[in-house]
C-alpha positions, 0 to 999 in steps of 0.5 A, spaced: 500 500 500 502 506 498 504 511 503 498 516 505 499 523 506 496 526 512 490 530 511 493 536 515 499 536 510 494 537 504 493 545 504 500 545 505 502 541 499 497 545 495 500 552 498 507 549 496 504 547 489 501 554 488 508 557 490 512 553 485 507 555 479 508 562 481 515 562 481 515 558 474 511 564 471 515 569 474 521 565 471 518 565 464 516 573 465 523 574 466 526 570 461 522 574 456 528 579 454 523 583 450 520 585 457 523 590 462 519 586 467 524 583 473 519 581 478 523 586 482 523 594 482 529 598 483 529 605 481 535 609 478 537 613 471 542 607 470 536 602 469 537 600 462 537 594 457 544 593 460 542 593 467 536 588 465 541 583 462 546 583 468 541 582 473 536 577 469 540 571 470 542 571 477 534 573 479 532 567 474 537 562 478 535 564 485 527 563 483 529 556 480 533 554 486 526 556 490 522 552 485 527 546 486 526 547 494 519 546 493 519 540 489 524 537 494 519 539 500 513 536 496 517 530 494 518 529 501 511 529 502 510 524 497 507 528 492 509 528 485 510 536 483 510 535 475 503 531 475 
């Protein structure tokens, strides 16, 4: 018999899955190099395409690490986050 997920963990798992989906959405928006969207706000006269290109990679990396962290938590709960 497969290991069952305690009902008390169900909402937590749903919240994690929603958080994962939001992060993946943000990553796709940031990867769109035609957009000035980064998911963060900073102001200054130096905010141009060069700055966006410099910060885009590290932001994507950080968000992807969060996705993997959430996927690991879901896996530990016995949930396939890709299903």
